[in-house]
C-alpha positions as CSV (number, residue, x, y, z in Angstrom):
1,X,120.0,113.8,115.2
2,X,119.0,112.2,112.0
3,X,115.7,110.9,113.4
4,X,115.0,114.4,114.7
5,X,115.5,115.9,111.3
6,X,113.3,113.3,109.7
7,X,110.5,113.8,112.2
8,X,110.7,117.6,111.9
9,X,110.4,117.5,108.1
10,X,106.9,118.0,106.8
11,X,105.0,114.8,106.0
12,X,103.6,116.5,103.0
13,X,106.2,115.8,100.4
14,X,105.2,118.9,98.4
15,X,106.6,121.1,101.1
16,X,110.3,122.0,101.7
17,X,112.2,118.8,102.4
18,X,115.5,120.4,103.6
19,X,115.2,118.5,106.9
20,X,114.8,115.2,105.0
21,X,118.0,115.9,103.0
22,X,119.8,116.8,106.2
23,X,118.5,113.5,107.8
24,X,119.9,111.6,104.8
25,X,123.3,113.2,105.3
26,X,123.3,112.5,109.0
27,X,122.3,108.9,108.5
28,X,124.9,108.2,105.8
29,X,127.5,109.7,108.1
30,X,126.3,107.5,111.0
31,X,126.4,104.4,108.9
32,X,129.9,105.1,107.7
33,X,131.3,106.2,111.1
34,X,129.6,103.5,113.2
35,X,129.4,100.3,111.0
36,X,129.2,98.0,114.1
37,X,126.5,100.0,115.9
38,X,123.5,98.0,117.0
39,X,121.4,100.9,115.5
40,X,122.5,100.1,112.0
41,X,119.3,98.3,111.0
42,X,117.2,101.2,112.3
43,X,119.4,103.7,110.5
44,X,119.1,101.8,107.2
45,X,115.3,101.7,107.6
46,X,115.1,105.4,108.3
47,X,117.4,106.1,105.3
48,X,115.0,104.1,103.2
49,X,112.0,106.1,104.5
50,X,113.9,109.4,103.8
51,X,114.7,108.4,100.2
52,X,111.1,107.2,99.6
53,X,109.9,110.6,100.7
54,X,112.2,112.3,98.3
55,X,111.3,109.9,95.5
56,X,107.7,110.7,96.1
57,X,108.3,114.4,96.0
58,X,110.3,114.0,92.7
59,X,107.6,111.8,91.2
60,X,104.9,114.3,92.2
61,X,106.8,117.1,90.5
62,X,107.2,115.0,87.3
63,X,103.5,114.1,87.5
64,X,102.5,117.8,87.7
65,X,104.6,118.6,84.6
66,X,103.0,115.6,82.8
67,X,99.5,116.8,83.7
68,X,100.1,120.3,82.2
69,X,101.6,118.8,79.1
70,X,105.2,119.8,79.7
71,X,106.6,116.4,78.8
72,X,110.3,117.2,78.6
73,X,110.3,118.6,82.1
74,X,108.2,115.7,83.3
75,X,110.7,113.3,81.7
76,X,113.6,114.8,83.6
77,X,111.9,114.3,87.0
78,X,110.5,110.9,86.2
79,X,113.8,109.5,84.9
80,X,115.4,110.7,88.1
81,X,112.9,108.6,90.1
82,X,113.7,105.6,88.0
83,X,117.5,105.9,88.0
84,X,118.2,107.4,91.4
85,X,115.8,105.9,93.9
86,X,115.2,102.4,95.4
87,X,111.5,103.1,95.9
88,X,109.6,100.4,93.9
89,X,106.2,102.1,94.3
90,X,107.4,105.4,92.8
91,X,109.7,103.8,90.3
92,X,106.8,101.8,88.9
93,X,104.6,104.9,88.7
94,X,107.4,106.9,87.0
95,X,107.9,104.1,84.4
96,X,104.2,104.2,83.6
97,X,104.2,108.0,83.0
98,X,107.4,107.8,81.0
99,X,105.7,105.2,78.8
100,X,102.7,107.4,78.5
101,X,104.9,110.3,77.4
102,X,106.6,108.0,74.8
103,X,103.2,107.0,73.5
104,X,102.1,110.6,73.1
105,X,105.3,111.4,71.3
106,X,104.7,108.3,69.0
107,X,107.8,106.5,70.4
108,X,105.8,103.3,70.6
109,X,108.7,100.8,71.0
110,X,110.1,102.8,73.9
111,X,106.7,103.0,75.5
112,X,106.2,99.2,75.1
113,X,109.6,98.6,76.5
114,X,108.9,100.7,79.6
115,X,105.5,99.1,80.2
116,X,107.1,95.7,79.8
117,X,109.8,96.6,82.4
118,X,107.1,97.8,84.8
119,X,105.1,94.6,84.5
120,X,108.2,92.4,84.9
121,X,110.1,94.3,87.5
122,X,107.2,95.3,89.8
123,X,104.7,92.4,89.8
124,X,101.6,93.4,91.9
125,X,102.3,97.1,91.5
126,X,99.2,99.3,92.0
127,X,99.4,100.4,88.3
128,X,100.1,96.9,86.8
129,X,96.6,96.5,85.4
130,X,96.8,100.0,83.8
131,X,100.2,99.1,82.4
132,X,99.0,95.9,80.8
133,X,96.0,97.7,79.3
134,X,98.2,100.5,77.9
135,X,100.7,98.0,76.6
136,X,98.0,96.3,74.6
137,X,97.0,99.7,73.2
138,X,100.5,100.5,72.2
139,X,101.0,97.1,70.7
140,X,97.9,97.5,68.6
141,X,99.2,100.7,67.2
142,X,102.5,99.0,66.5
143,X,100.7,96.0,65.0
144,X,102.6,93.7,67.5
145,X,101.1,91.6,70.3
146,X,104.2,89.6,71.1
147,X,105.6,91.9,73.8
148,X,103.2,90.7,76.5
149,X,100.9,87.7,76.7
150,X,97.6,87.3,78.4
151,X,99.3,85.3,81.1
152,X,101.4,88.2,82.3
Protein backbone atom coordinates (compact mmCIF):
# COMPACT_ATOMS: atom_id res chain seq x y z
CA UNK A 1 0.00 0.00 0.00
CA UNK A 2 2.73 2.42 0.95
CA UNK A 3 4.51 1.97 -2.35
CA UNK A 4 1.24 2.56 -4.22
CA UNK A 5 0.66 5.81 -2.36
CA UNK A 6 4.23 6.92 -3.04
CA UNK A 7 3.93 6.15 -6.74
CA UNK A 8 0.55 7.88 -7.01
CA UNK A 9 1.85 11.11 -5.46
CA UNK A 10 2.89 13.74 -8.00
CA UNK A 11 6.63 13.82 -8.68
CA UNK A 12 6.42 17.60 -8.77
CA UNK A 13 6.90 18.44 -5.10
CA UNK A 14 5.05 21.72 -5.59
CA UNK A 15 1.80 19.83 -6.01
CA UNK A 16 -0.33 18.27 -3.27
CA UNK A 17 1.72 15.62 -1.45
CA UNK A 18 -1.12 14.06 0.57
CA UNK A 19 -0.32 10.65 -0.89
CA UNK A 20 3.32 11.02 0.16
CA UNK A 21 2.24 11.75 3.73
CA UNK A 22 -0.07 8.72 3.61
CA UNK A 23 2.81 6.61 2.31
CA UNK A 24 4.98 7.78 5.22
CA UNK A 25 2.31 6.73 7.72
CA UNK A 26 1.87 3.36 6.03
CA UNK A 27 5.62 2.71 5.95
CA UNK A 28 6.08 3.70 9.58
CA UNK A 29 3.23 1.35 10.56
CA UNK A 30 4.76 -1.45 8.48
CA UNK A 31 8.20 -0.99 10.04
CA UNK A 32 6.70 -1.04 13.52
CA UNK A 33 4.30 -3.96 12.91
CA UNK A 34 6.71 -6.18 10.95
CA UNK A 35 10.23 -5.56 12.32
CA UNK A 36 11.53 -8.92 11.05
CA UNK A 37 10.14 -8.63 7.53
CA UNK A 38 12.61 -9.16 4.70
CA UNK A 39 11.11 -5.99 3.18
CA UNK A 40 12.45 -3.78 5.99
CA UNK A 41 15.36 -2.43 3.93
CA UNK A 42 13.07 -1.58 1.03
CA UNK A 43 10.62 0.07 3.42
CA UNK A 44 13.34 2.20 5.00
CA UNK A 45 14.60 3.22 1.56
CA UNK A 46 11.10 4.20 0.47
CA UNK A 47 10.60 6.13 3.71
CA UNK A 48 13.81 8.07 3.01
CA UNK A 49 12.54 8.89 -0.50
CA UNK A 50 9.22 10.10 0.89
CA UNK A 51 10.87 12.28 3.49
CA UNK A 52 13.28 13.71 0.90
CA UNK A 53 10.31 14.65 -1.29
CA UNK A 54 8.64 16.46 1.63
CA UNK A 55 11.95 18.12 2.58
CA UNK A 56 12.29 19.39 -0.99
CA UNK A 57 8.72 20.71 -0.95
CA UNK A 58 9.34 22.47 2.37
CA UNK A 59 12.64 23.91 1.12
CA UNK A 60 11.05 25.18 -2.10
CA UNK A 61 8.34 26.94 -0.09
CA UNK A 62 10.97 28.62 2.09
CA UNK A 63 12.98 29.50 -1.00
CA UNK A 64 9.96 31.22 -2.56
CA UNK A 65 9.39 33.30 0.57
CA UNK A 66 13.10 34.20 0.51
CA UNK A 67 12.92 35.31 -3.12
CA UNK A 68 10.01 37.68 -2.44
CA UNK A 69 11.74 39.12 0.63
CA UNK A 70 9.48 37.60 3.28
CA UNK A 71 12.39 36.48 5.44
CA UNK A 72 10.45 35.58 8.57
CA UNK A 73 8.19 33.16 6.68
CA UNK A 74 11.20 31.81 4.78
CA UNK A 75 13.00 31.22 8.07
CA UNK A 76 10.10 29.12 9.41
CA UNK A 77 10.18 26.72 6.45
CA UNK A 78 13.96 26.61 6.13
CA UNK A 79 14.46 25.91 9.83
CA UNK A 80 11.94 23.09 9.51
CA UNK A 81 14.08 21.53 6.76
CA UNK A 82 17.19 21.74 8.95
CA UNK A 83 15.60 20.40 12.13
CA UNK A 84 13.06 17.85 10.90
CA UNK A 85 14.52 16.15 7.85
CA UNK A 86 17.42 13.80 7.21
CA UNK A 87 17.91 14.98 3.64
CA UNK A 88 21.47 16.35 3.37
CA UNK A 89 20.98 18.05 0.01
CA UNK A 90 18.02 20.10 1.24
CA UNK A 91 19.41 20.68 4.72
CA UNK A 92 22.56 22.19 3.20
CA UNK A 93 20.55 24.43 0.88
CA UNK A 94 18.34 25.52 3.78
CA UNK A 95 21.38 26.38 5.91
CA UNK A 96 22.74 28.51 3.08
CA UNK A 97 19.53 30.50 2.70
CA UNK A 98 19.20 30.88 6.48
CA UNK A 99 22.73 32.28 6.51
CA UNK A 100 21.80 34.65 3.69
CA UNK A 101 18.79 35.85 5.69
CA UNK A 102 20.99 36.40 8.74
CA UNK A 103 23.43 38.38 6.59
CA UNK A 104 20.63 40.58 5.20
CA UNK A 105 19.41 41.17 8.76
CA UNK A 106 22.97 42.08 9.83
CA UNK A 107 23.25 39.03 12.10
CA UNK A 108 26.74 38.31 10.84
CA UNK A 109 27.88 35.94 13.58
CA UNK A 110 24.79 33.73 13.05
CA UNK A 111 25.36 33.83 9.30
CA UNK A 112 29.02 32.82 9.66
CA UNK A 113 28.07 30.03 12.03
CA UNK A 114 25.49 28.57 9.64
CA UNK A 115 27.87 28.78 6.70
CA UNK A 116 30.59 27.10 8.73
CA UNK A 117 28.14 24.36 9.70
CA UNK A 118 27.19 23.80 6.07
CA UNK A 119 30.83 23.55 5.00
CA UNK A 120 31.73 21.21 7.85
CA UNK A 121 28.63 19.00 7.92
CA UNK A 122 28.09 18.67 4.16
CA UNK A 123 31.48 18.46 2.42
CA UNK A 124 31.05 18.31 -1.33
CA UNK A 125 27.57 19.86 -1.17
CA UNK A 126 26.50 21.49 -4.41
CA UNK A 127 26.48 24.91 -2.69
CA UNK A 128 29.76 24.46 -0.81
CA UNK A 129 31.66 26.91 -3.07
CA UNK A 130 28.91 29.51 -2.69
CA UNK A 131 28.99 29.00 1.07
CA UNK A 132 32.75 29.50 1.25
CA UNK A 133 32.52 32.65 -0.85
CA UNK A 134 29.65 34.06 1.22
CA UNK A 135 31.50 33.17 4.43
CA UNK A 136 34.48 35.21 3.28
CA UNK A 137 32.15 38.14 2.54
CA UNK A 138 30.52 37.87 5.96
CA UNK A 139 33.89 37.59 7.66
CA UNK A 140 35.14 40.71 5.89
CA UNK A 141 32.14 42.65 7.20
CA UNK A 142 32.85 41.25 10.67
CA UNK A 143 36.57 41.97 10.33
CA UNK A 144 37.34 38.30 11.14
CA UNK A 145 38.91 35.72 8.86
CA UNK A 146 39.46 32.99 11.46
CA UNK A 147 36.14 31.17 10.97
CA UNK A 148 37.27 29.36 7.80
CA UNK A 149 40.68 28.94 6.26
CA UNK A 150 41.60 28.61 2.60
CA UNK A 151 42.13 24.88 3.13
CA UNK A 152 38.43 24.24 3.85
